[in-house]
N, C-alpha and C positions, 0 to 999 in steps of 0.2 A: 652915139656909143663910141667909146674909146677902145683902143686895141692895147694889148700888153706892151707894145713897143713905145707907146705914147707915155708910159710911165716906168721909170728906171725902178728895178726891184732891188731891195737890199738883200744881204745874205739870209736874213731871218724871214724874207718873204716866201710863202709856199704857194703852190697852185693846186687846185683840185679841179677835176673835169667830170661833167655829168652829161649823160645822154638824156634828153627830155622829149619823150613822144608828144605829139599833138601840137607843138608850136608851129605856127605857119605865118605869122604876121608882126606888124610893129607893136600891136596891142599885147601880144604874148611877150615880146621884149620888155615892154614897160611894166607888165604884171610881175614877171619873174625877177627882173632887176629890183623893183620896189620891195618885194619880200625878201630877197637874199641879202640886200644891202643892211638889213636889220639884224642879220647874224652877227654875233660877237666876233671880232677878229677880221671881218671881211673889209677890204679896203677898195677893191675893184671887182665888177662882175661884167664879163663879156657873154653876150647872148647872141647866138646865131641861129635864127629860126630855120634858115635853109639847110643847115647840117645838123640841126636839132642838139647842137652843142652849147652847154653853159660852162664857161671857165670862170672860177673864183679865185680871186688873189687875196693874200692877206697873211696873218700869222695866228697860230693857235686855232685854226677853224675846225669846229666840229662837223664833220661830214654829215652825221645824222641830223643835225640842226639845219643844214643846208638842204638836205632831202625834204624835211619837215617844211621848210619855207617854200620850196618849189610846190609841194603838195597844197600848201595854204593858197598859193597862186592858182591852183586848179590844174596842176600838171603832175604826171608821174615820172620820177627821176631814178636813173641808175648810175652807179659809178662808171665812168667811161674808161 
């Protein structure tokens, strides 16, 4: 898993954050990352199961599409 500081952000890069209940382990991280990276515009996904936080970086990201992707992974998300 990479951190936002590992990747310089351009001025057009946006960041969205979501709280995701039920994430507890590395499997959760892999499942959520796999689904969210399929969303158009997403360039980086940071998942922290210990804090239940998912941060999504990219441009032109549709927040509803990210929530749907997290749902597809089996979790419920709300905008943080």
